[in-house]
Each structure stands twice: as C-alpha cells, then as structure tokens.
C-alpha positions as CSV (number, residue, x, y, z in Angstrom):
1,X,-9.1,4.4,-12.7
2,X,-7.6,3.6,-16.1
3,X,-6.1,5.1,-19.2
4,X,-7.9,6.4,-22.2
5,X,-7.0,8.3,-25.4
6,X,-8.1,11.9,-25.7
7,X,-9.5,13.5,-28.8
8,X,-6.0,14.8,-29.6
9,X,-4.5,11.3,-29.3
10,X,-2.8,11.8,-26.0
11,X,-3.0,9.2,-23.2
12,X,-4.7,10.4,-20.1
13,X,-6.1,9.2,-16.8
14,X,-9.8,8.3,-16.8
15,X,-11.5,8.4,-13.4
16,X,-14.9,6.7,-12.5
17,X,-16.1,9.8,-10.6
18,X,-19.5,8.4,-9.8
19,X,-17.9,5.4,-8.0
20,X,-15.5,7.7,-6.1
21,X,-18.4,10.0,-5.1
22,X,-20.5,7.0,-4.0
23,X,-17.6,5.6,-2.0
24,X,-16.9,8.9,-0.2
25,X,-20.6,9.5,0.6
26,X,-21.4,6.0,1.8
27,X,-18.0,4.7,2.9
28,X,-19.4,1.2,2.6
29,X,-16.0,-0.3,1.7
30,X,-14.0,1.7,4.1
31,X,-13.2,-0.1,7.4
32,X,-10.8,2.6,8.5
33,X,-12.3,5.3,10.7
34,X,-10.1,8.4,10.6
35,X,-8.2,8.9,13.8
36,X,-8.8,5.3,15.0
37,X,-6.5,2.3,14.5
38,X,-7.2,-0.2,11.7
39,X,-7.4,-3.6,13.4
40,X,-7.1,-5.7,10.3
41,X,-3.9,-7.5,9.2
42,X,-1.7,-5.5,7.0
43,X,1.8,-5.8,5.6
44,X,4.7,-3.4,5.1
45,X,7.8,-4.3,3.3
46,X,10.5,-1.7,3.0
47,X,14.1,-1.5,1.8
48,X,16.9,-0.9,4.2
49,X,18.6,1.4,1.6
50,X,15.5,3.5,1.0
51,X,14.9,6.9,2.6
52,X,11.1,6.6,2.5
53,X,10.7,4.4,5.6
54,X,12.9,4.1,8.7
55,X,12.6,2.4,12.1
56,X,10.9,5.4,13.7
57,X,8.2,5.4,11.0
58,X,7.6,1.7,11.9
59,X,6.9,2.6,15.5
60,X,4.4,5.2,14.5
61,X,2.7,2.9,12.0
62,X,2.2,0.3,14.8
63,X,0.0,2.8,16.6
64,X,-2.5,3.1,13.7
65,X,-2.0,-0.5,12.5
66,X,-1.6,-2.7,15.6
67,X,-1.7,-5.9,13.5
68,X,0.9,-4.8,11.0
69,X,3.6,-7.2,9.9
70,X,6.8,-5.4,9.0
71,X,9.6,-6.8,7.0
72,X,12.8,-5.0,6.1
73,X,14.9,-6.1,3.2
74,X,18.4,-4.9,4.2
75,X,19.9,-4.5,0.8
76,X,16.6,-3.3,-0.8
77,X,16.0,0.2,-2.1
78,X,12.6,1.9,-2.8
79,X,11.9,-0.4,-5.8
80,X,11.8,-3.8,-3.9
81,X,9.5,-5.4,-6.4
82,X,12.2,-5.0,-9.0
83,X,15.5,-5.0,-7.2
84,X,14.8,-7.6,-4.5
85,X,12.0,-9.4,-6.4
86,X,12.5,-12.9,-5.0
87,X,12.5,-11.9,-1.3
88,X,9.7,-9.4,-1.9
89,X,7.4,-12.0,-3.5
90,X,8.3,-14.5,-0.8
91,X,7.1,-12.1,1.9
92,X,4.0,-11.1,0.0
93,X,3.1,-14.8,-0.6
94,X,3.6,-15.7,3.1
95,X,1.4,-12.8,4.1
96,X,-1.4,-13.7,1.6
97,X,-1.4,-17.3,2.8
98,X,-1.6,-16.3,6.4
99,X,-4.7,-14.1,6.0
C-alpha cells in the first residue's frame, strides 16, 4: 500500500490488489488460524492514560496470544511513540533483541 497522485492531482491510497488477493487465497504468510491462539511471540505496549486498552483487555488478549509480552507506560497516552518515545523505543528494542 502506498500513496500516488490521481489525474486531478489529489493524493490517494494505492493498493496492490493482486498481492492482497493472492494472500487471501493462499494464506501462505498467515500463521494465524482464525479462532485459534497465535503461539508466536508478540508485544503490546499501551499507555496508562489511554482509553483504548485496559487491564481487562489484556486478560482477553492473553487467551488469543499466550506468548504476549505486555508493557504499560503509566503516564503514556494513545500516542506513545511520540509522548513517551524513550520508554517506548526501549521496550521495542528489548523485544526485538529477545526474538
């Protein structure tokens, strides 16, 4: 997916529909089987001041992602990569190095 300029000069999304179609038909890259847990390692970082994720959500996520690593940045909001950049990057780097 990328951006392109239309004939009228407007910026618009450009989708690679053949790749999307191939992915959906073959699911060669998809390790997740719908309705079954994903056993791979994954990371969730959320802000304590955000309304998007809460402790109850984390409990539900652990059912579908049993190897999830969850980090809460207490003073972070929804835009952690901007507001709490140092701690966010530290958590991401730690996770990448552990995989």
